[in-house]
C-alpha positions as CSV (number, residue, x, y, z in Angstrom):
1,M,2.4,0.3,-17.5
2,S,0.5,0.1,-14.2
3,A,-2.6,2.0,-15.4
4,K,-2.6,-0.1,-18.6
5,R,-2.4,-3.4,-16.7
6,L,-5.1,-2.3,-14.3
7,S,-7.3,-1.3,-17.2
8,I,-6.8,-4.7,-18.9
9,I,-7.7,-6.8,-15.9
10,I,-10.8,-4.7,-15.2
11,S,-11.9,-4.9,-18.8
12,L,-11.3,-8.6,-19.0
13,V,-13.2,-9.4,-15.8
14,C,-16.1,-7.2,-16.8
15,T,-16.2,-8.9,-20.2
16,F,-16.7,-12.2,-18.4
17,N,-19.4,-10.5,-16.3
18,I,-17.6,-11.3,-13.0
19,P,-17.2,-8.1,-11.0
20,V,-14.1,-7.5,-8.9
21,F,-16.2,-5.1,-6.7
22,R,-19.8,-4.2,-6.5
23,A,-20.0,-0.6,-7.7
24,D,-22.9,0.1,-5.3
25,A,-21.0,-1.5,-2.3
26,Q,-17.6,0.2,-2.5
27,D,-16.1,2.1,0.4
28,V,-12.8,4.0,0.1
29,L,-9.9,4.1,2.5
30,K,-7.7,7.2,2.2
31,M,-4.1,6.7,3.3
32,M,-1.5,9.3,4.1
33,Q,2.2,8.5,4.7
34,Y,4.2,11.3,6.4
35,N,7.8,11.7,7.8
36,L,7.1,14.0,10.7
37,M,10.7,15.1,11.1
38,Y,11.6,14.3,14.7
39,Y,8.3,14.4,16.5
40,T,10.3,14.2,19.8
41,Q,12.3,16.4,22.1
42,T,15.3,14.0,22.1
43,S,16.1,13.8,18.4
44,G,19.9,13.6,18.9
45,V,20.2,16.3,16.2
46,S,21.6,19.5,17.9
47,D,19.9,21.8,15.4
48,C,16.5,20.3,15.9
49,N,15.6,21.7,19.2
50,S,12.7,23.3,21.1
51,T,13.1,26.5,19.0
52,T,13.6,25.1,15.5
53,N,11.3,22.1,15.9
54,N,8.9,23.1,18.6
55,L,6.3,20.4,19.4
56,N,3.5,22.9,20.1
57,D,4.1,24.4,16.6
58,K,4.3,20.9,15.1
59,D,1.0,19.9,16.7
60,A,-0.7,23.0,15.1
61,N,0.8,22.3,11.7
62,I,0.0,18.6,11.7
63,R,-3.6,19.4,12.9
64,K,-4.0,21.7,9.9
65,I,-2.6,19.1,7.5
66,F,-4.5,16.2,8.9
67,H,-7.9,17.8,9.0
68,Y,-7.4,19.1,5.5
69,V,-6.8,15.6,4.2
70,M,-8.8,13.5,6.8
71,P,-7.1,10.2,6.0
72,D,-8.6,7.0,7.2
73,V,-5.1,5.6,7.7
74,F,-2.2,7.8,8.8
75,C,1.3,6.2,8.7
76,V,4.2,8.2,10.1
77,C,7.9,8.0,10.4
78,E,10.2,9.8,13.0
79,M,7.8,9.4,15.9
80,G,9.5,9.7,19.3
81,T,10.0,6.4,21.0
82,N,8.1,7.2,24.2
83,I,4.4,6.4,24.1
84,S,3.7,9.9,25.4
85,Y,4.6,11.3,22.0
86,V,2.2,8.9,20.3
87,E,-0.6,10.0,22.6
88,R,0.3,13.6,22.3
89,L,-0.1,13.6,18.5
90,L,-3.4,11.7,18.8
91,N,-4.8,14.1,21.3
92,N,-3.3,17.4,20.1
93,A,-3.5,17.0,16.3
94,I,-5.8,14.2,15.3
95,N,-8.7,13.7,17.7
96,T,-9.4,17.4,17.7
97,D,-12.1,19.8,16.3
98,G,-14.9,17.4,17.2
99,V,-13.1,14.3,16.0
100,D,-12.8,11.5,18.6
101,Y,-12.7,8.2,16.6
102,Y,-9.0,7.7,15.7
103,Q,-6.8,5.2,17.5
104,H,-3.2,4.2,17.2
105,G,-1.2,1.0,17.0
106,P,1.6,-0.4,19.3
107,L,4.9,1.4,19.5
108,T,8.3,-0.5,19.3
109,S,11.9,0.5,19.1
110,Y,13.7,-2.9,19.2
111,S,16.4,-1.5,16.9
112,G,17.2,1.3,19.3
113,G,17.5,4.9,18.4
114,Q,15.2,7.9,19.2
115,I,12.7,7.7,16.3
116,A,10.1,5.1,15.4
117,N,7.1,4.4,13.2
118,M,3.4,4.6,14.1
119,I,-0.1,4.1,12.5
120,Y,-3.3,6.0,13.3
121,Y,-6.6,4.8,11.9
122,D,-10.3,5.6,11.8
123,S,-11.8,3.1,14.2
124,R,-15.1,3.4,12.5
125,K,-13.7,1.8,9.3
126,L,-10.8,-0.3,10.6
127,K,-10.1,-2.5,13.6
128,Y,-6.7,-3.5,14.9
129,H,-5.8,-7.2,14.7
130,S,-2.1,-7.7,15.4
131,H,1.4,-6.3,15.0
132,T,4.7,-7.5,13.7
133,A,8.0,-5.7,14.2
134,I,11.2,-6.4,12.3
135,S,14.4,-5.3,14.0
136,T,17.1,-3.9,11.7
137,A,20.5,-2.3,12.2
138,Y,18.9,1.1,12.2
139,R,15.1,1.2,12.8
140,D,12.2,-1.2,13.2
141,I,10.0,-2.1,10.3
142,N,6.4,-2.2,11.7
143,G,3.5,-4.2,10.2
144,Y,0.1,-3.4,11.5
145,K,-2.6,-6.0,10.5
146,M,-6.0,-4.4,10.3
147,Y,-9.4,-5.6,9.3
148,Y,-12.2,-3.8,7.6
149,N,-15.3,-3.0,9.8
150,S,-17.6,-4.8,7.3
151,T,-21.4,-5.1,7.6
152,E,-20.8,-8.8,7.4
153,L,-18.4,-8.8,10.3
154,A,-20.9,-10.6,12.5
155,N,-20.9,-13.5,10.0
156,G,-17.1,-13.7,10.2
157,D,-16.6,-12.0,6.8
158,T,-14.1,-9.2,6.5
159,I,-11.0,-8.0,4.6
160,F,-7.5,-7.9,6.2
161,I,-4.9,-5.4,5.2
162,T,-1.4,-5.1,6.7
163,F,0.2,-1.7,6.7
164,W,4.0,-1.9,6.8
165,I,5.9,1.3,7.7
166,M,9.7,1.5,7.1
167,H,12.3,4.2,7.4
168,L,15.4,3.1,5.5
169,K,18.9,4.2,6.1
170,A,19.6,7.8,4.9
171,G,22.5,9.0,2.9
172,S,24.1,8.7,-0.5
173,G,27.0,6.4,-1.4
174,E,27.3,2.6,-1.7
175,T,27.5,1.9,2.0
176,N,24.2,3.6,2.8
177,A,22.6,2.0,-0.3
178,A,23.8,-1.4,0.8
179,A,22.2,-0.8,4.3
180,R,18.9,0.1,2.7
181,H,19.1,-3.1,0.6
182,T,19.6,-5.2,3.7
183,Q,16.6,-3.6,5.4
184,A,14.5,-4.3,2.2
185,Q,15.6,-7.9,2.2
186,L,14.5,-8.3,5.8
187,L,11.0,-7.0,4.8
188,M,10.7,-9.3,1.8
189,N,11.9,-12.3,3.8
190,K,9.1,-11.6,6.3
191,L,6.5,-11.2,3.6
192,S,7.4,-14.4,1.9
193,S,7.5,-16.3,5.2
194,L,3.9,-15.2,6.0
195,G,2.6,-17.0,2.8
196,G,-1.0,-16.9,1.6
197,P,-2.8,-14.3,-0.4
198,G,-1.7,-11.2,1.5
199,N,-3.1,-7.7,1.2
200,H,0.0,-5.7,2.1
201,V,0.8,-1.9,1.9
202,V,4.4,-0.9,2.4
203,S,5.1,2.8,2.9
204,G,7.6,5.1,4.5
205,D,10.7,7.2,3.9
206,F,12.7,4.9,1.7
207,N,15.6,7.3,1.2
208,V,16.3,5.8,-2.3
209,Y,17.6,8.0,-5.1
210,G,16.0,6.1,-7.9
211,S,14.2,2.9,-9.0
212,E,17.6,1.4,-9.9
213,E,18.6,1.2,-6.2
214,A,19.0,-2.3,-4.9
215,A,16.5,-1.7,-2.0
216,Y,13.8,-0.6,-4.4
217,Q,14.6,-3.4,-6.9
218,E,14.5,-6.0,-4.0
219,M,10.9,-5.0,-3.3
220,T,9.6,-4.4,-6.8
221,Q,11.5,-7.2,-8.7
222,Y,11.3,-9.9,-6.0
223,P,11.7,-13.3,-7.7
224,N,8.4,-14.7,-6.4
225,S,5.7,-12.5,-7.8
226,L,3.3,-13.6,-5.0
227,Y,5.1,-11.2,-2.7
228,R,6.5,-8.7,-5.2
229,L,5.5,-5.1,-4.5
230,Y,4.1,-2.7,-7.0
231,D,4.5,1.1,-7.3
232,P,1.0,2.4,-8.1
233,I,2.2,5.2,-10.4
234,G,5.0,3.2,-12.1
235,R,7.4,6.1,-12.5
236,D,10.7,4.2,-12.8
237,G,13.9,6.3,-13.2
238,H,16.6,8.1,-11.3
239,W,14.5,10.6,-9.3
240,N,17.2,12.5,-7.6
241,N,17.7,16.0,-9.0
242,N,15.8,15.1,-12.2
243,S,13.3,17.6,-13.5
244,A,11.4,14.8,-15.3
245,F,10.1,13.7,-11.9
246,K,9.5,17.2,-10.5
247,D,5.8,16.3,-9.9
248,I,6.5,13.4,-7.6
249,H,9.4,14.8,-5.5
250,T,8.7,14.8,-1.7
251,Q,11.9,16.2,-0.2
252,S,12.9,18.9,0.8
253,T,10.2,21.5,1.4
254,H,13.0,24.1,2.1
255,Y,15.5,25.7,-0.2
256,D,17.4,27.1,2.7
257,S,17.8,25.5,6.1
258,D,18.2,26.5,9.7
259,G,20.1,23.3,10.4
260,C,17.0,21.2,11.3
261,F,15.3,21.1,8.0
262,A,17.2,19.7,5.0
263,S,17.9,22.3,2.3
264,G,18.1,22.2,-1.4
265,G,14.4,22.2,-2.3
266,L,12.2,19.5,-3.7
267,D,14.4,17.2,-5.8
268,D,14.1,13.7,-4.2
269,R,11.3,11.1,-4.1
270,F,12.0,9.6,-0.7
271,D,8.4,9.0,0.5
272,I,6.7,6.1,-1.3
273,I,3.7,3.8,-1.0
274,L,3.9,0.3,-2.5
275,V,1.3,-2.5,-2.6
276,S,1.2,-6.3,-2.9
277,P,-0.1,-7.8,-6.2
278,Y,-3.3,-8.8,-4.4
279,I,-4.0,-5.1,-3.9
280,Y,-2.6,-3.9,-7.2
281,Y,-4.9,-6.3,-9.1
282,G,-7.8,-6.2,-6.6
283,V,-7.8,-10.0,-5.9
284,N,-8.8,-10.0,-2.3
285,G,-11.5,-7.3,-1.8
286,V,-9.3,-4.2,-2.0
287,I,-7.7,-2.4,-4.9
288,V,-5.4,0.6,-5.0
289,K,-6.5,3.6,-7.1
290,P,-3.4,4.9,-8.9
291,E,-5.1,8.0,-10.1
292,T,-5.5,9.2,-6.5
293,Y,-1.8,8.9,-5.7
294,Y,-0.1,12.2,-5.1
295,A,2.3,14.2,-2.8
296,L,0.3,16.9,-0.9
297,G,1.3,20.4,-2.0
298,Q,3.3,19.1,-5.0
299,D,2.1,20.9,-8.1
300,G,5.1,20.1,-10.3
301,Q,6.4,23.7,-10.0
302,R,8.7,23.1,-7.0
303,F,11.8,21.7,-8.6
304,N,14.8,22.7,-6.4
305,G,12.4,25.1,-4.7
306,S,10.4,25.2,-1.6
307,V,6.8,24.3,-1.1
308,I,5.8,27.9,-0.6
309,S,7.9,29.7,-3.2
310,P,6.7,30.2,-5.9
311,T,3.1,30.6,-4.5
312,N,1.5,27.2,-4.2
313,S,-1.9,26.9,-5.9
314,E,-2.2,23.2,-5.2
315,V,-3.3,23.7,-1.6
316,P,-4.6,26.6,0.5
317,S,-1.9,29.0,1.7
318,D,-2.4,28.0,5.4
319,V,-1.9,24.3,4.4
320,A,1.2,25.1,2.3
321,N,2.7,27.1,5.2
322,A,1.9,24.2,7.6
323,L,3.7,21.8,5.2
324,Y,6.7,24.2,5.1
325,N,6.9,24.6,8.8
326,Q,6.2,21.1,9.9
327,S,8.7,18.9,8.1
328,D,11.2,18.8,5.3
329,H,9.1,16.0,3.6
330,L,5.8,16.1,1.9
331,P,3.2,13.5,2.8
332,V,2.0,11.0,0.1
333,I,-1.6,10.0,-0.3
334,T,-3.6,7.4,-2.1
335,D,-7.0,5.8,-2.0
336,F,-8.0,2.1,-1.8
337,A,-11.4,0.8,-2.9
338,I,-12.9,-1.7,-0.5
339,D,-15.7,-4.2,-1.4
340,G,-18.2,-3.2,1.3
341,H,-20.3,-6.3,0.9
342,V,-17.8,-8.9,1.9
343,G,-19.1,-12.5,1.7
344,I,-22.3,-11.7,-0.1
345,A,-22.8,-13.8,-3.3
346,H,-23.2,-11.7,-6.4
347,H,-25.3,-14.3,-8.2
348,E,-26.7,-17.8,-7.8
349,P,-24.3,-20.1,-9.8
350,D,-25.6,-22.9,-12.0
351,F,-22.6,-24.9,-10.9
352,Y,-20.2,-24.6,-8.0
353,L,-16.5,-23.9,-8.6
354,Q,-13.6,-23.8,-6.3
355,V,-9.8,-23.7,-7.0
356,T,-6.9,-24.1,-4.7
357,N,-5.0,-20.8,-4.4
358,P,-2.1,-20.2,-4.7
359,V,-1.4,-22.9,-7.3
360,Q,1.0,-25.4,-5.8
361,E,3.7,-27.5,-7.4
362,N,2.7,-26.8,-11.0
363,S,-0.7,-28.5,-10.5
364,L,-4.0,-26.7,-10.7
365,T,-6.7,-28.4,-8.4
366,I,-10.3,-27.6,-9.5
367,R,-13.4,-28.7,-7.5
368,L,-16.6,-28.5,-9.4
369,H,-20.1,-29.5,-8.4
370,A,-22.3,-30.0,-11.5
371,D,-26.0,-29.6,-11.2
372,Q,-26.5,-31.9,-14.2
373,E,-24.5,-33.9,-16.7
374,D,-22.8,-31.6,-19.2
375,T,-19.6,-30.8,-21.0
376,Y,-17.5,-28.2,-19.2
377,R,-14.9,-26.0,-21.0
378,F,-11.9,-24.8,-18.9
379,E,-9.8,-21.8,-20.2
380,V,-6.8,-20.2,-18.6
381,F,-5.9,-16.6,-19.4
382,S,-2.9,-14.5,-18.7
383,I,-3.5,-11.2,-16.9
384,D,-3.3,-9.3,-20.3
385,G,-6.1,-11.5,-21.8
386,K,-4.1,-14.0,-23.8
387,M,-5.5,-17.6,-23.7
388,L,-2.8,-20.0,-22.4
389,K,-4.6,-23.3,-22.0
390,T,-8.0,-24.8,-22.8
391,F,-9.5,-28.3,-22.2
392,E,-12.9,-29.9,-21.9
393,R,-14.4,-32.5,-19.5
394,R,-17.7,-34.4,-19.7
395,L,-18.9,-34.6,-16.1
396,D,-21.8,-36.3,-14.5
397,A,-24.0,-34.5,-12.0
398,G,-22.3,-34.3,-8.6
399,A,-19.0,-33.4,-7.1
400,H,-15.7,-33.7,-9.0
401,Q,-12.0,-32.9,-8.3
402,L,-9.7,-32.3,-11.3
403,S,-6.0,-31.9,-11.3
404,E,-4.3,-30.2,-14.4
405,P,-0.7,-29.3,-15.1
406,F,0.0,-25.6,-14.5
407,D,3.6,-25.0,-15.5
408,F,3.3,-21.3,-16.0
409,A,5.5,-18.6,-14.4
410,H,4.7,-17.0,-11.1
411,G,2.0,-14.4,-11.5
412,M,-1.8,-13.7,-11.8
413,Y,-4.1,-15.7,-14.1
414,L,-7.8,-16.1,-14.7
415,L,-9.7,-19.4,-15.1
416,K,-13.0,-19.4,-17.0
417,V,-15.3,-22.4,-16.7
418,S,-18.4,-22.7,-18.9
419,D,-21.0,-25.3,-19.8
420,T,-23.0,-25.9,-23.0
421,R,-25.9,-23.9,-21.6
422,H,-23.9,-20.7,-21.7
423,H,-23.3,-20.5,-17.9
424,S,-19.8,-19.4,-16.9
425,Q,-17.8,-18.5,-13.9
426,I,-14.4,-16.9,-13.4
427,Q,-11.8,-17.6,-10.7
428,K,-8.6,-15.6,-10.2
429,L,-5.5,-17.8,-10.0
430,V,-2.3,-16.9,-8.2
431,K,1.0,-18.8,-8.6
């Protein structure tokens, strides 16, 4: 469904000749989310020690994986809660082999415990803006607001994206599922309190066993669609130990275990990236590319097996071995297209159009400056191209403000305005 919806909106917008992005101006942000499996010497797990989870070995393995992928954004779980671990990973695995332009965000552990979240980013493409931490009963949820290093930055034009990293409560059973749900509720409450058209990416180790779980439902079926999160690949179902989802499982990389790594082979989809509707539909200068979403080293031949047996043809053998030795999770990766020419007008309009977004109190406010007296036609479309409303107004030259009833459900819409001279403009509406 996700690919179909994405195709519809792109087709509809292109039909109306209003591009979402300029094809010659796109940049791409590659994101990787990874559970590092106790990047710390004080994990609190007796079997994860300096022998079975040696940090020097982890540095070498992460360096191999990172430089194979070269993500622009690297979000991680299970980072040690001392800043020395954050700096160690940056200096020993990321800013190595001639690379020196990655930076990291702030570290928090308000919830206590010995593992936290962290973001690393290519400072040539992204700049740090601010940070929000949500304390939960288990681990913090961290939101890192970044802005794109646009060529129009000097003029005050850029794109903001907030990357939220969360590590939900592990374990099967109703009690653990309820704890995950509570954590998800805290996130959604925060997102809805922020308001506005937000570009949000939520990733991490969700520890959910299927899309039916309350935590996942809380995020992807949130009542207010302005803040609802979308799964780019749209693979709903019970993922746990289900061969129908063997191509998206991310845990565990090991069939057997030495006590530190989880055993049982790849049979769970714990590691997930979700996006807000603004990114899913490309409303605010950035759009997710679902066709690029994948788990590194997952070739669909790993069901209940390890990442190295049978032989892995998806990645080079040294990368497969690094994935096997580094963590019991696979990293997940996706790309985002960025409109590189933020703030640059795509054409000179024949009339000027502005709408109030999001639509408030079932009333659509339209401001239009007409260059001459004419009859203007207003058409509202659903995201799948169905016309929902149409009306006409005869307007004199000059500025006008119109208010029209807009009693449609929460969601995404398109407003087309045209005159009798075959000039038209499109505005995206959010309610």
